[in-house]
matplotlib code that plots the C-alpha trace (Angstrom):
import matplotlib.pyplot as plt

x = [-34.8, -33.5, -34.2, -32.4, -29.9, -28.4, -27.3, -25.3, -25.6, -24.2, -23.0, -24.1, -22.4, -23.5, -24.1, -23.0, -23.4, -20.4, -21.6, -21.0, -24.9, -26.6, -27.7, -30.8, -32.0, -28.4, -29.2, -33.1, -31.3, -28.4, -31.3, -33.6, -30.8, -29.7, -33.5, -33.6, -30.6, -31.0, -29.7, -30.9, -31.2, -28.9, -26.6, -26.9, -23.9, -21.4, -18.1, -18.5, -21.4, -18.9, -20.9, -18.4, -19.0, -23.1, -25.3, -27.7, -30.4, -28.7, -28.6, -32.1, -33.3, -31.0, -32.7, -36.2, -35.4, -33.8, -36.6, -38.7, -37.0, -36.1, -38.3, -40.3, -38.9, -35.3, -34.0, -32.7, -29.6, -28.6, -25.3, -26.4, -23.1, -21.9, -19.6, -22.0, -24.1, -26.9, -26.7, -26.5, -29.8, -31.2, -30.2, -30.9, -34.6, -35.1, -33.8, -36.5, -39.4, -38.1, -38.8, -35.1, -35.1, -31.8, -29.3, -25.4, -23.3, -20.0, -17.8, -17.1, -13.3, -12.1, -11.1, -10.1, -7.5, -10.8, -12.6, -11.9, -14.1, -16.0, -17.0, -17.9, -20.0, -22.0, -22.3, -23.4, -25.6, -27.3, -27.9, -29.6, -31.9, -33.0, -33.1, -36.7, -34.8, -32.6, -28.5, -25.9, -22.6, -19.7, -16.0, -14.0, -10.7, -8.9, -11.0, -11.5, -8.3, -10.1, -10.8, -13.9, -12.5, -14.3, -14.8, -16.6, -18.7, -19.6, -20.4, -22.7, -24.5, -26.3, -28.4, -31.6, -31.6, -28.1, -28.5, -25.2, -22.0, -20.6, -16.9, -14.8, -11.4, -10.6, -9.1, -10.4, -9.2, -11.1, -14.4, -14.1, -13.7, -16.5, -19.0, -17.7, -18.5, -21.8, -25.6, -26.3, -29.2, -26.5, -25.8, -22.2, -21.6, -18.1, -17.3, -15.2, -15.4, -11.8, -12.9, -16.4, -15.7, -14.0, -15.9, -18.8, -17.0, -16.7, -20.6, -21.1, -24.3, -23.1, -21.6, -21.9, -19.1, -18.2, -17.5, -21.3, -22.1, -20.6, -20.1, -23.3, -23.9, -20.4, -20.6, -24.1, -22.6, -19.8, -22.7, -24.9, -22.3, -21.3, -24.8, -25.2, -22.2, -20.0, -17.0, -14.3, -16.2, -17.0, -13.4, -12.1, -14.6, -13.5, -9.9, -10.6, -12.6, -9.8, -7.6, -10.9, -11.9, -8.6, -8.6, -12.1, -11.6, -7.7, -5.8, -8.1, -10.8, -14.3, -12.7, -11.8, -15.0, -17.4, -14.8, -15.6, -19.5, -19.2, -17.8, -19.8, -23.0, -24.0, -23.6, -20.6, -20.2, -17.9, -16.6, -16.9, -14.2, -11.5, -11.7, -10.1, -10.9, -8.8, -5.8, -5.8, -2.7, -4.7, -7.9, -5.5, -4.5, -8.0, -8.6, -6.2, -7.4, -10.9, -9.8, -8.0, -11.0, -13.3, -15.4, -15.0]
y = [-17.5, -14.2, -12.0, -12.9, -10.0, -11.0, -9.7, -7.0, -3.4, -0.1, 2.0, 5.0, 8.4, 11.7, 14.1, 17.7, 21.0, 23.2, 25.0, 21.8, 21.5, 18.0, 17.8, 15.8, 16.0, 14.2, 11.4, 10.9, 10.2, 7.8, 6.0, 5.9, 4.5, 1.9, 0.8, -0.8, -3.1, -6.0, -4.6, -5.8, -2.1, 0.6, 1.0, 4.8, 6.2, 3.3, 4.8, 6.1, 8.2, 10.9, 9.9, 11.9, 14.8, 15.2, 17.0, 15.0, 16.6, 16.1, 12.5, 12.3, 14.2, 12.0, 9.0, 10.1, 10.8, 7.4, 5.7, 7.5, 7.2, 3.4, 0.9, -1.3, -4.3, -2.5, -2.8, 0.4, 0.1, 2.8, 3.6, 5.0, 4.2, 7.4, 7.4, 7.0, 4.3, 6.7, 8.7, 5.4, 4.6, 7.7, 8.0, 4.1, 4.6, 7.9, 6.3, 3.5, 6.3, 7.5, 3.7, 2.1, -1.7, -2.2, -0.4, -0.7, 0.2, 0.8, 0.3, 3.1, 4.5, 7.5, 6.4, 3.0, 2.2, 1.4, -0.5, -3.6, -7.0, -6.0, -2.6, -3.5, -6.1, -4.1, -1.6, -3.6, -5.4, -2.3, -1.2, -4.3, -4.5, -1.0, -0.8, -0.9, -2.5, -5.3, -4.3, -5.2, -5.1, -2.8, -4.1, -1.1, -1.5, 0.7, 3.8, 2.9, 1.0, -1.6, -5.2, -6.8, -10.4, -13.2, -14.7, -11.3, -11.5, -14.8, -14.0, -10.9, -13.1, -15.2, -11.5, -12.1, -8.6, -9.1, -10.4, -10.1, -8.0, -6.3, -7.3, -4.6, -6.1, -7.5, -10.2, -13.5, -15.7, -13.9, -14.0, -17.4, -17.8, -15.8, -17.9, -20.7, -19.6, -18.4, -19.9, -20.4, -17.4, -15.1, -12.7, -12.2, -9.6, -8.7, -5.2, -4.8, -6.1, -7.2, -9.9, -10.8, -14.3, -15.9, -14.5, -16.1, -19.4, -19.3, -19.0, -14.7, -14.1, -11.0, -7.9, -4.1, -2.7, 0.4, -0.9, -1.4, 2.6, 3.0, -1.0, -2.5, -4.8, -6.4, -6.8, -8.6, -10.2, -12.0, -12.6, -14.2, -16.1, -17.7, -18.8, -20.3, -22.5, -20.5, -20.1, -19.8, -17.0, -15.8, -15.6, -14.1, -11.2, -10.5, -10.6, -7.8, -5.5, -6.0, -2.8, -0.7, -1.8, -1.1, 2.6, 3.7, 2.2, 2.6, 4.9, 7.3, 7.1, 8.7, 11.5, 8.6, 6.7, 10.0, 10.5, 7.1, 7.6, 10.9, 9.0, 6.0, 7.9, 8.6, 11.9, 11.5, 15.4, 17.3, 16.1, 17.5, 19.5, 18.7, 15.9, 17.1, 16.5, 14.4, 16.2, 16.1, 13.7, 11.4, 11.7, 10.0, 7.2, 6.5, 6.6, 4.3, 2.1, 1.9, 1.5, -1.7, -3.0, -2.4, 0.0, 3.1]
z = [-0.1, -0.7, -3.8, -7.0, -8.3, -11.7, -15.0, -15.9, -14.3, -15.6, -12.3, -14.2, -14.1, -13.3, -16.0, -15.7, -17.9, -18.1, -15.2, -13.1, -12.5, -13.0, -16.5, -16.2, -19.6, -20.3, -17.7, -19.0, -22.9, -21.4, -19.7, -22.7, -24.5, -22.1, -21.6, -25.1, -24.0, -21.6, -18.8, -15.6, -14.1, -12.9, -10.2, -9.2, -7.2, -7.4, -7.6, -11.6, -9.8, -8.5, -5.4, -2.9, -4.9, -4.4, -2.1, -0.3, -1.9, -5.7, -4.8, -3.7, -6.7, -9.2, -7.6, -8.2, -11.6, -12.4, -11.0, -13.2, -16.0, -15.9, -17.8, -16.3, -14.9, -14.4, -10.6, -9.2, -6.8, -5.0, -3.3, 0.1, 2.2, 4.1, 6.7, 10.0, 10.6, 11.3, 8.0, 5.8, 7.3, 6.8, 3.4, 2.6, 3.5, 1.8, -1.3, -0.6, -0.1, -3.6, -5.2, -5.1, -5.1, -3.4, -1.4, -2.4, 0.8, 1.1, 4.1, 6.5, 5.7, 7.0, 10.3, 8.3, 11.4, 13.7, 10.8, 12.5, 11.6, 14.7, 13.9, 10.4, 11.2, 13.6, 11.1, 8.3, 10.6, 12.0, 8.7, 7.4, 10.6, 9.8, 6.0, 4.2, 1.6, 0.8, 1.1, -0.8, 0.4, -1.9, -1.5, -3.3, -1.5, -4.1, -3.0, 0.9, 1.5, 3.2, 2.2, 3.3, 3.8, 2.8, 5.9, 6.9, 4.0, 4.7, 8.4, 7.4, 4.6, 7.3, 7.7, 5.8, 4.7, 3.1, -0.2, -2.0, -2.4, -5.4, -5.2, -7.1, -5.6, -8.7, -6.8, -8.6, -5.8, -3.3, -5.5, -5.8, -1.6, -1.3, -3.4, -1.7, 1.6, 0.9, -0.1, -3.6, -2.9, -1.9, -5.0, -5.8, -8.6, -10.0, -9.6, -12.7, -16.4, -16.1, -14.3, -15.4, -17.6, -14.9, -12.5, -14.0, -14.5, -10.6, -10.1, -9.8, -10.6, -12.9, -12.5, -11.8, -14.4, -15.6, -19.1, -18.8, -19.2, -22.3, -23.6, -22.6, -25.6, -25.1, -21.2, -22.2, -25.2, -23.0, -20.4, -23.0, -24.7, -21.6, -20.5, -23.9, -23.2, -25.8, -23.4, -26.0, -27.7, -24.6, -23.0, -26.5, -26.1, -22.7, -23.7, -26.1, -23.7, -21.0, -22.6, -22.8, -19.3, -17.9, -19.5, -18.2, -14.8, -13.7, -16.6, -17.3, -14.5, -14.8, -16.9, -19.5, -19.0, -19.7, -22.7, -24.1, -23.6, -25.6, -28.3, -28.6, -28.6, -25.1, -23.0, -20.6, -20.2, -18.0, -14.5, -11.5, -10.0, -8.4, -11.4, -14.6, -18.3, -20.5, -22.1, -26.0, -25.8, -23.1, -25.7, -28.6, -26.3, -25.6, -28.9, -30.0, -27.4, -28.7, -32.5, -31.3, -29.7, -32.8, -30.7, -33.5]

ax = plt.figure().add_subplot(projection="3d")
ax.plot(x, y, z, "-o")
ax.set_aspect("equal")
plt.show()
């Protein structure tokens, strides 16, 4: 049996100061607040962690800090996918030595024309063979322009050290296919709060969602209502949160997510360039979305 990965995980943001240096005090403050919730753990260096803008040493320093700050029992999942297989293995095992529990591995995508199923299977197999911690596949086609097809996922799921997937495609039909093609001990997690409720209906074990960084209680409430058999209430809350989720994952991106965190009592702080902060007009629009959802 593979280890179970279930519940709600926020793909945490990386807080920066005004000079774009990592603000570790802000990171500690955010994790302290998240520790007070029933979040299952933290995903470090998902897309919302501005992973692509960090040096390797910055990544390792953040992993070390998160492992230290996380409350006992909360799992730390680290995004360690690199463009080369060699670098992915190396970074994964460096993070493992620092105490990470799982690695979330995005597929290589710069040479996307060459990323055939054969190449991707060989890549993930090599990473899983040589990783000191279990591997979760990370499918985020809106960023990589490559989709991990259900049949490829099902094939990779046979590897004993590939224990699940974060599917951020927002394609509920594909999510259902992955669940139907894999064994019960393969941990399928939705990658966006917009499909949390239908994902749970189909059998997802939980989710890794940007919305959980700023609104963890709402994501946990949907999860708990569903598992408590209160399906209509879970669906209504899901529908109320969709505009907020769309705003922080699509319309306004990481800048919007960090702004909402600042608004709701966390420390979002600045983004790292080339990303830009929200304009005043964008803040007004986002505030209205939050008001409509009853969050402010």
